[in-house]
C-alpha positions in Angstrom: 102.2 97.7 134.5 103.3 98.7 130.9 100.9 96.6 129.6 97.9 98.8 131.5 99.3 101.8 130.1 99.6 100.4 126.6 96.2 99.4 126.6 95.0 102.7 127.6 96.8 104.2 124.7 95.5 101.8 122.1 91.9 102.3 123.5 92.5 106.0 123.0 93.9 105.4 119.6 91.1 103.4 118.8 88.5 105.8 119.8 90.3 108.6 117.8 90.6 107.1 114.6 87.5 104.8 114.7 85.4 108.0 115.6 87.3 110.3 112.7 86.7 107.3 110.5 83.0 107.2 111.1 82.8 111.0 110.6 84.5 111.1 107.1 82.7 107.7 105.8 79.0 109.1 107.2 79.9 113.1 106.6 82.3 112.7 103.6 80.8 115.9 101.8 81.1 118.4 104.7 84.4 116.8 105.0 85.3 117.6 101.5 83.8 120.9 101.2 85.9 121.9 104.8 89.1 120.7 103.9 89.0 122.2 100.3 88.6 125.7 101.8 91.2 125.0 104.5 93.5 123.9 101.8 92.6 126.4 99.2 95.9 128.2 99.1 98.1 125.2 99.1 99.5 122.5 96.8 96.6 120.0 98.2 93.9 122.1 96.6 93.2 119.8 94.0 93.7 116.7 95.9 91.7 116.9 98.8 89.1 113.9 98.3 92.2 111.6 97.3 94.0 112.9 100.5 91.2 112.3 102.5 90.4 109.0 101.1 93.9 107.9 102.3 93.9 109.3 105.1 90.2 107.6 105.9 91.9 104.0 105.3 95.0 104.6 107.6 93.0 105.7 110.3 90.6 102.8 109.7 93.8 100.8 109.6 94.9 102.4 112.8 91.8 101.9 114.9 91.4 98.5 114.1 95.0 97.6 114.7 94.1 99.2 118.2 91.3 96.9 119.2 93.2 93.9 118.0 96.4 95.2 119.7 94.2 95.6 123.0 92.8 92.5 122.6 96.7 90.8 122.0 97.7 92.6 125.1 94.8 91.3 127.3 95.3 87.7 126.3 99.1 88.0 126.6 99.6 86.7 123.2 102.1 89.3 121.8 102.5 93.1 121.0 102.8 92.9 117.4 99.5 94.2 116.6 99.8 97.2 119.1 103.3 98.0 117.4 101.8 98.2 114.4 98.9 100.4 115.6 101.2 102.5 117.1 103.5 103.1 113.7 100.1 103.5 111.8 98.8 105.9 114.0 102.0 108.1 114.1 101.8 108.0 110.2 98.6 109.2 110.0 99.1 112.0 112.8 102.2 112.7 110.8 100.1 113.3 107.9 97.8 115.5 109.4 100.6 117.4 111.0 102.2 118.0 107.4 99.0 119.3 106.1 98.1 121.7 109.1 101.6 122.9 108.7 101.0 123.4 104.9 97.5 125.3 105.4 99.6 127.5 108.2 97.2 126.2 110.6 99.6 126.3 113.6 97.1 125.9 116.3 95.7 122.8 114.4 99.4 121.4 114.3 99.7 121.8 117.9 96.8 119.9 118.4 98.0 117.1 116.4 101.2 116.9 118.5 99.1 116.1 121.6 98.4 113.2 120.0 101.5 112.3 118.5 103.1 112.0 122.0 100.9 108.8 123.1 101.3 107.0 119.8 105.0 107.8 119.9 105.3 106.2 123.4 103.2 103.3 122.3 105.5 102.8 119.6 108.3 102.9 122.2 106.7 100.5 124.5 105.5 97.8 122.1 108.7 97.8 120.4 
């Protein structure tokens, strides 16, 4: 039963991070412009493109690990990829949470916590 819940969370994380990565790749300029405004009054104001690139890379890693982790659980060949999917997902979400708190966007930060909860649960189940 735990595998079913884990696969569902992995699917959720795969959709979340692969979709987000897709949007960052294909709408890069729009994302950078919006985020430059969002972080204009923070120490990140001059680092937005670099920070976004780091986040994009980690999101793609999280999404791919989530897909591979699902396959690994479905084939009963281990839990390693699911565990690392959870870890990388938590890192991404903590980076976003830090950014939202830095920008004083507390509603945005609260939303990220909603995503963080299942990611932490996944790490616990996969460990």
